[in-house]
Structure formats: structure tokens, C-alpha cells
C-alpha positions as CSV (number, residue, x, y, z in Angstrom):
1,X,-30.9,123.1,-61.4
2,X,-27.3,121.3,-61.3
3,X,-24.4,122.3,-63.8
4,X,-22.7,119.6,-65.6
5,X,-19.1,118.7,-64.2
6,X,-16.5,120.6,-66.7
7,X,-13.4,118.5,-66.7
8,X,-11.4,121.1,-68.5
9,X,-12.5,123.7,-65.8
10,X,-11.5,121.2,-63.1
11,X,-8.1,120.7,-64.6
12,X,-7.3,124.3,-65.2
13,X,-8.5,125.0,-61.5
14,X,-6.2,122.3,-60.3
15,X,-3.1,123.4,-62.4
16,X,-3.8,127.1,-60.9
17,X,-3.8,125.4,-57.3
18,X,-0.6,123.7,-58.1
19,X,1.0,126.9,-59.3
20,X,-0.2,128.8,-56.2
21,X,1.2,126.1,-53.9
22,X,4.5,125.9,-55.6
23,X,4.9,129.6,-55.5
24,X,4.2,129.5,-51.5
25,X,6.5,126.6,-51.0
26,X,9.3,128.4,-53.2
27,X,8.7,131.6,-51.1
28,X,8.7,129.6,-47.6
29,X,11.9,127.9,-48.7
30,X,13.7,131.0,-49.6
31,X,12.8,133.0,-46.6
32,X,13.7,130.1,-44.6
33,X,17.0,129.7,-46.2
34,X,17.7,133.5,-45.8
35,X,16.6,133.4,-42.1
36,X,18.8,130.7,-41.4
37,X,21.8,132.0,-43.6
38,X,21.3,135.4,-41.8
39,X,21.4,133.7,-38.4
40,X,24.6,131.4,-39.4
41,X,26.2,134.8,-40.8
42,X,25.5,136.7,-37.6
43,X,27.0,133.5,-35.8
44,X,30.2,133.8,-37.4
45,X,30.7,137.4,-37.1
46,X,34.0,137.8,-35.2
47,X,34.6,141.0,-33.1
48,X,38.1,142.2,-33.9
49,X,39.6,145.4,-32.0
50,X,42.4,147.0,-33.7
51,X,45.1,149.1,-32.1
52,X,47.0,151.7,-34.0
53,X,50.1,152.8,-32.3
54,X,52.6,155.1,-33.5
55,X,56.1,156.2,-31.8
56,X,57.0,154.5,-28.3
57,X,59.3,156.7,-26.4
58,X,60.1,158.0,-23.1
59,X,57.8,160.7,-22.0
60,X,55.8,160.0,-25.0
61,X,52.3,161.8,-23.5
62,X,50.9,163.1,-26.8
63,X,48.2,161.8,-29.2
64,X,50.7,159.8,-31.3
65,X,53.5,159.0,-29.0
66,X,53.0,156.5,-25.9
67,X,55.6,155.5,-23.4
68,X,56.9,151.9,-23.1
69,X,55.2,151.3,-19.9
70,X,51.7,152.3,-21.1
71,X,52.4,149.5,-24.1
72,X,53.4,147.0,-21.4
73,X,50.3,147.9,-19.4
74,X,48.1,147.6,-22.5
75,X,49.3,144.1,-23.4
76,X,49.0,142.8,-19.6
77,X,45.3,144.2,-19.6
78,X,44.8,142.4,-23.1
79,X,46.1,139.1,-21.4
80,X,44.4,139.4,-18.1
81,X,41.2,139.6,-20.3
82,X,42.0,136.8,-22.3
83,X,42.4,138.6,-25.7
84,X,44.7,136.9,-28.0
85,X,47.0,138.8,-30.6
86,X,46.4,137.4,-34.0
87,X,48.5,138.3,-37.4
88,X,47.3,139.6,-40.5
89,X,48.0,136.3,-42.0
90,X,45.8,134.4,-39.6
91,X,43.1,136.8,-40.8
92,X,43.4,136.0,-44.5
93,X,43.7,132.5,-43.7
94,X,40.5,132.6,-41.9
95,X,38.6,134.5,-44.5
96,X,40.1,132.8,-47.6
97,X,41.1,129.4,-46.7
98,X,38.6,128.3,-43.9
99,X,41.3,128.8,-41.1
100,X,40.6,129.4,-37.4
101,X,40.9,132.4,-35.3
102,X,41.4,132.1,-31.3
103,X,38.8,133.4,-29.3
104,X,38.9,137.3,-28.3
105,X,41.3,138.2,-31.4
106,X,42.9,141.6,-31.4
107,X,45.1,142.9,-34.1
108,X,47.9,144.9,-33.1
109,X,49.1,147.6,-35.7
110,X,51.8,150.6,-35.9
111,X,52.0,153.1,-38.2
112,X,55.2,155.0,-40.1
113,X,58.0,152.6,-39.1
114,X,59.6,154.3,-36.2
115,X,62.9,152.7,-34.9
116,X,61.3,152.5,-31.2
117,X,58.9,150.2,-32.6
118,X,61.7,147.5,-32.8
119,X,63.7,148.8,-29.9
120,X,61.1,148.7,-27.2
121,X,58.2,146.2,-28.7
122,X,60.2,143.2,-29.6
123,X,60.9,142.1,-25.9
124,X,57.2,142.8,-24.9
125,X,55.8,141.1,-27.9
126,X,57.9,137.8,-26.7
127,X,57.1,138.3,-23.5
128,X,53.4,138.4,-23.9
129,X,53.3,136.1,-27.0
130,X,52.0,138.8,-29.4
131,X,52.2,140.1,-33.0
132,X,52.4,143.4,-34.5
133,X,52.1,144.8,-38.3
134,X,54.4,147.6,-38.7
135,X,53.4,149.7,-41.9
136,X,56.4,151.3,-43.2
137,X,57.0,154.5,-45.2
138,X,59.6,153.9,-48.3
139,X,61.2,157.3,-48.2
140,X,61.7,157.0,-44.1
141,X,63.6,154.1,-44.9
142,X,65.7,155.0,-47.7
143,X,66.7,158.5,-46.6
144,X,65.3,159.4,-43.1
145,X,66.6,156.3,-41.7
146,X,70.0,156.4,-42.7
147,X,70.7,159.8,-41.8
148,X,69.7,159.1,-38.1
149,X,70.2,155.5,-37.4
150,X,69.1,153.7,-34.1
151,X,67.9,156.9,-31.9
152,X,64.8,155.5,-30.4
153,X,63.2,159.0,-29.7
154,X,62.9,159.8,-33.4
155,X,65.0,157.4,-36.2
156,X,63.1,155.5,-38.4
157,X,63.6,151.6,-39.4
158,X,66.5,150.7,-41.8
159,X,66.2,147.8,-44.3
160,X,68.7,145.8,-41.9
161,X,66.1,146.7,-38.9
162,X,63.0,145.2,-41.0
163,X,64.8,142.1,-41.8
164,X,65.7,141.8,-38.0
165,X,62.0,142.6,-37.5
166,X,61.0,139.4,-39.8
167,X,63.4,137.3,-38.4
168,X,61.7,137.3,-34.9
169,X,58.6,135.8,-36.4
170,X,56.7,138.8,-34.0
171,X,56.3,141.4,-36.9
172,X,54.8,141.7,-40.0
173,X,55.4,144.7,-42.6
174,X,52.8,146.9,-44.2
175,X,53.2,149.3,-47.0
176,X,52.4,152.7,-45.9
177,X,53.1,154.3,-49.3
178,X,56.7,155.1,-50.8
179,X,56.2,158.8,-50.8
180,X,52.9,159.9,-50.1
181,X,52.7,160.1,-46.6
182,X,52.7,164.1,-46.7
183,X,50.1,166.9,-47.2
184,X,52.7,169.2,-48.3
185,X,52.0,168.9,-52.2
186,X,48.4,169.5,-51.9
187,X,47.3,165.8,-51.7
188,X,46.0,164.4,-48.7
189,X,47.9,161.2,-48.3
190,X,47.2,159.1,-51.4
191,X,43.6,160.5,-51.8
192,X,42.6,161.7,-55.2
193,X,42.2,165.3,-55.4
194,X,39.2,167.0,-56.3
195,X,38.7,167.2,-60.3
196,X,42.1,165.2,-60.9
197,X,42.2,163.0,-63.8
198,X,41.3,159.5,-62.8
199,X,44.0,157.6,-65.2
200,X,46.5,160.2,-64.3
201,X,45.9,159.5,-60.7
202,X,45.6,155.7,-60.9
203,X,49.1,155.9,-62.4
204,X,50.7,157.9,-59.9
205,X,49.5,155.9,-56.9
206,X,50.1,152.6,-58.6
207,X,53.9,153.9,-59.3
208,X,54.5,155.0,-55.7
209,X,52.7,151.8,-53.9
210,X,54.3,149.2,-56.2
211,X,57.7,150.8,-55.7
212,X,57.6,150.1,-52.1
213,X,56.3,146.6,-52.7
214,X,59.3,146.2,-55.2
215,X,61.9,147.2,-52.5
216,X,60.5,145.4,-49.9
217,X,60.5,142.1,-52.2
218,X,64.1,143.0,-53.2
219,X,65.3,143.6,-49.6
220,X,63.3,141.4,-47.5
221,X,61.7,138.9,-50.1
222,X,58.3,139.9,-48.6
223,X,55.4,141.1,-50.5
224,X,53.1,142.7,-48.1
225,X,49.5,142.1,-47.8
226,X,48.7,144.9,-45.6
227,X,48.1,148.5,-46.7
228,X,47.6,151.6,-44.1
229,X,46.2,154.9,-45.5
230,X,48.4,157.7,-44.7
231,X,46.5,160.0,-42.2
232,X,43.6,157.6,-42.6
233,X,42.7,159.5,-46.0
234,X,40.7,156.9,-48.3
235,X,39.1,157.1,-51.5
236,X,37.1,154.8,-53.8
237,X,39.3,155.4,-56.7
238,X,42.4,153.5,-55.1
239,X,40.6,150.4,-54.4
240,X,41.4,148.7,-57.7
241,X,45.1,149.9,-57.3
242,X,45.2,148.2,-54.1
243,X,43.7,145.0,-55.0
244,X,46.1,144.5,-58.2
245,X,49.0,145.0,-56.1
246,X,48.1,142.2,-53.8
247,X,46.7,143.9,-50.5
248,X,44.5,141.7,-48.8
249,X,44.0,143.8,-45.9
250,X,43.8,147.6,-45.6
251,X,43.9,149.8,-42.5
252,X,41.9,153.3,-42.0
253,X,41.7,155.4,-38.9
254,X,37.9,155.5,-38.0
255,X,37.5,154.5,-34.4
256,X,34.7,151.8,-35.1
257,X,34.3,148.1,-34.1
258,X,35.0,145.5,-36.7
259,X,33.6,142.2,-37.6
260,X,35.4,139.3,-39.3
261,X,33.3,136.9,-41.4
262,X,34.2,134.6,-44.2
263,X,33.4,137.4,-46.9
264,X,37.1,139.0,-48.3
265,X,35.4,142.4,-48.4
266,X,35.5,142.5,-44.5
267,X,39.1,143.0,-44.4
268,X,39.4,145.8,-46.5
269,X,39.1,149.2,-44.4
270,X,39.6,147.6,-41.3
271,X,38.8,150.4,-38.4
272,X,41.6,151.3,-35.8
273,X,41.6,152.9,-32.4
274,X,44.5,155.2,-32.3
275,X,46.4,154.8,-28.8
276,X,46.9,158.3,-27.7
277,X,49.6,158.4,-24.8
278,X,46.9,161.0,-23.1
279,X,44.7,158.3,-22.0
280,X,45.4,155.5,-19.2
281,X,45.2,152.0,-20.3
282,X,41.7,151.3,-18.6
283,X,40.3,154.4,-20.4
284,X,41.7,153.5,-23.8
285,X,40.7,150.0,-23.6
286,X,36.9,150.8,-22.7
287,X,36.7,152.3,-26.1
288,X,38.6,149.8,-28.1
289,X,36.8,146.5,-26.5
290,X,33.3,148.1,-26.7
291,X,31.1,146.2,-29.4
């Protein structure tokens, strides 16, 4: 016996088929979009090695000291292997303003603000067409630098030295805290202490960092966009303070590769390789340039 044709049932089935087809189409479209966006994102990832120098001095063969000859060998190596020195501002322009970066970019940074950074590095940067970010400590500039000015082995940069650096167009200045580059007070750099009140910590670290920002603005009319953690000690609690003070790039001390994208978050906590004076250029570059 044949069943009678049921119009309502047919329409319900037709609607159900349409819903299922629509869902499959949507899922396929989303999956395809994710696949292509992922591939596009992967394509836009730019490998960025970051060097962390400290003091440059004759006979500088220690973990945080390196000789001028070794620095020049580093620069020669990078040039010969087609690496291009970039500025912090170039990185920010790439991420925030759809700017461009050269092939094989490398970021050169120096911590603590030693006078020898200017004394030895200025002619090398000009010779090899390179740039460097020097992160200074406020108390080193205001107090220590004035006590022993212009002795390459151990002096710190003065305010006038910083002005000279900026005038060359080869240096950018970063903030390394005003007076938190120490572990003598029981705190590890600018890291929050265990059990410390969040509001009190935020107020303390904000006053310190913003003081150096203010001084650099008053003395040299700049507002640094780079912040380097003292000793590499980092914590989540400081992140809002750094962003409120206008920092777009932060530097840690983890020896890992970096990949730059159009996402602003990629510029926070950039990894750096410490340039120890205990390695040859070839040994150091083998670590630095390994993806």
C-alpha cells in the first residue's frame, strides 16, 4: 500500500536539510578562514634576534663585559651574513602602523648605561650603519656618573652624554628604572615581593619608573618607549604600570627566539641573548641566530 504524500512532512525535511547544509557551509567557511589566517599569520612572523650587551672595555672577558674588538667582530659577522640593525621605533611602526622591516632584522640593546657604550660604540655604529637601544638607570646617571665622569672602564653616562647619544641618530634610550636596579633592599629588581600589597607595590613601582621618564623628558625631551627589567626579574603585576607609562617594548633576559607579528603583544617581554665576553663571535652567533 502506498502512503499518501505529506506536504508538511516534506517541508520540515527540506528545512532540516537546509539547516544542516547551512551549518556545514558555515563550519567549512570558518575552518577555511582559520586555516588561511593561520597560514597568513605564520607567513608574517619575522624572526628577530636581540643582543644584550652591558659594559664594553679593554680586557673585558667576563659574563657581562666584552672587549671593543669583540663587538666589532659581532658587527662584521652580522653584516657579512646580511643581518640588518633595526631601531625600537621601527619595530613599533611595523606592529602599530603597518610599517616595514628589512630582511633579517636584529635588535642591539645595552643595559645599565655605561659611558663606554658611547665611547666605543658610537664610531662602530656609524661604520657599520647600525643602531642601539641603551637602557639607563636614573640613580646611575644622577649620582654615580657625576662622581667619576668619562672613565671608560667604569663610569656611567651623564645627562650630557645621553644628549650627545641622541644627537647622533644611532642611539635610542630605554628606561631601566630610576632606583630599582638593586637587590640590596630585599626586592629582586622591580619584581613584586611575596605577600606584598598589590596597591602599595603598584604605587611604589609607578613612582620609580615615572620619575625616570619625567627626568628624561625634562633633560632630553624624550619619553622612552622601551623598558628593560633589572636583572631580568619580571612579574605580571607590573604590566599595567608599564603600559600606563607609555612603554610599547619591554626587554627580558630569557635566551629564546622572538617572532614579530602585527600583534602589539609580541613586543612585550622580548627575549635577549646576553653577550658574554667568554665566547667568540662565532660561538655567540650560533646561539643568537638559531630559530
